[in-house]
C-alpha positions as CSV (number, residue, x, y, z in Angstrom):
1,M,-190.9,83.2,-89.4
2,A,-194.6,84.8,-90.9
3,A,-197.3,84.3,-89.0
4,G,-199.7,81.7,-89.4
5,M,-196.5,79.4,-90.9
6,Y,-195.9,76.2,-89.1
7,V,-192.3,74.0,-88.9
8,K,-193.0,70.6,-88.4
9,R,-190.1,67.5,-89.2
10,E,-190.6,65.6,-92.2
11,K,-191.3,62.2,-90.8
12,E,-193.0,62.5,-86.9
13,I,-194.5,65.8,-85.7
14,V,-192.9,66.6,-82.3
15,T,-194.9,69.0,-79.4
16,P,-195.4,72.7,-80.9
17,V,-193.7,75.5,-78.5
18,V,-195.6,78.6,-78.9
19,A,-193.5,81.9,-79.5
20,S,-193.8,85.0,-78.5
21,G,-197.1,84.1,-76.4
22,S,-199.2,84.2,-79.2
23,Y,-201.4,81.3,-81.6
24,D,-199.7,82.4,-84.7
25,K,-196.8,80.6,-84.7
26,Y,-195.4,77.1,-83.3
27,Y,-192.4,75.8,-83.7
28,Y,-191.5,72.3,-84.5
29,A,-188.0,71.1,-83.8
30,A,-186.8,70.4,-86.5
31,G,-188.1,70.4,-89.9
32,A,-190.5,72.0,-92.3
33,I,-192.8,74.9,-92.8
34,M,-196.1,74.4,-93.7
35,D,-199.0,76.5,-93.5
36,K,-202.0,76.3,-90.3
37,E,-205.3,75.5,-93.3
38,D,-202.7,72.1,-94.2
39,S,-202.0,71.7,-90.4
40,M,-205.4,71.5,-88.7
41,D,-207.5,69.7,-91.4
42,K,-208.1,66.3,-90.5
43,F,-208.3,65.1,-86.5
44,T,-208.6,61.5,-85.8
45,I,-209.8,60.5,-82.2
46,K,-209.2,57.2,-81.7
47,V,-209.5,54.7,-78.2
48,Y,-207.8,52.4,-78.0
49,M,-209.3,49.6,-76.2
50,D,-208.1,46.8,-73.6
51,D,-208.6,43.6,-76.4
52,G,-207.2,45.2,-79.4
53,R,-209.7,47.3,-81.2
54,V,-208.4,50.2,-81.9
55,F,-211.9,52.8,-82.8
56,Y,-211.0,56.5,-83.8
57,Y,-213.5,59.0,-85.8
58,D,-212.6,62.2,-87.6
59,V,-214.3,65.2,-86.4
60,E,-213.7,68.5,-87.3
61,S,-211.4,70.5,-85.2
62,A,-209.0,70.9,-82.5
63,D,-211.8,72.4,-79.5
64,K,-214.1,69.7,-80.8
65,A,-211.7,67.1,-81.0
66,R,-210.3,68.0,-77.5
67,E,-213.5,68.4,-76.4
68,H,-214.4,64.7,-77.5
69,A,-211.6,63.0,-75.5
70,S,-212.1,65.0,-72.2
71,A,-215.6,63.9,-73.0
72,I,-214.1,60.1,-73.3
73,A,-211.6,60.3,-70.5
74,T,-214.1,60.7,-68.2
75,E,-217.2,59.5,-69.1
76,G,-216.7,56.4,-71.6
77,Y,-216.9,55.4,-75.3
78,R,-219.9,54.5,-77.5
79,H,-219.7,52.7,-80.3
80,N,-222.5,52.9,-82.9
81,D,-221.9,51.7,-86.2
82,G,-225.8,51.9,-87.4
83,K,-226.6,48.4,-86.6
84,V,-225.0,47.9,-82.8
85,F,-224.9,50.4,-79.6
86,E,-222.6,49.9,-77.5
87,H,-220.9,51.6,-74.2
88,Y,-217.8,50.7,-73.2
89,P,-216.6,52.3,-69.3
90,V,-213.5,53.9,-69.3
91,H,-211.3,50.7,-67.2
92,R,-211.8,49.5,-70.5
93,F,-209.2,51.4,-72.7
94,K,-206.0,52.2,-72.2
95,K,-205.6,54.9,-73.7
96,V,-207.8,58.0,-75.9
97,K,-205.5,60.0,-78.8
98,V,-206.0,62.5,-80.5
99,D,-203.8,62.5,-84.3
100,G,-203.4,66.2,-86.0
101,F,-202.3,69.1,-84.6
102,I,-203.8,70.3,-82.0
103,P,-201.7,74.3,-80.0
104,T,-200.5,74.6,-77.1
105,A,-198.9,76.7,-74.6
106,Y,-198.0,74.0,-72.1
107,P,-196.3,71.4,-73.9
108,D,-195.3,68.5,-71.9
109,K,-192.0,65.9,-71.7
110,V,-191.6,62.3,-71.1
111,T,-188.9,60.7,-69.8
112,G,-188.5,57.4,-68.7
113,T,-185.7,55.6,-65.9
């Protein structure tokens, strides 16, 4: 596999695993190869509220996505639609999620009981 190429599943992206200690290659469980530029073009931050609403917006990079998600999770969420400015404390939302390819050297695993 050439450097800078990525593998993703056809329908669902799974957690990447860094190969050879380098961020040049990422491997997914199975699927088709895609270029780095195609996989990192959009990052959507979603904040799931306790009343069922989901606030979302886009940022331009994986670094910005990590920064924004971390700040929201620790400081709360500020909603501003141009008409109303609202601040929601951390206890008001259920989760903060980033849709987009964010590389990691430490992928986690999930299991249930």
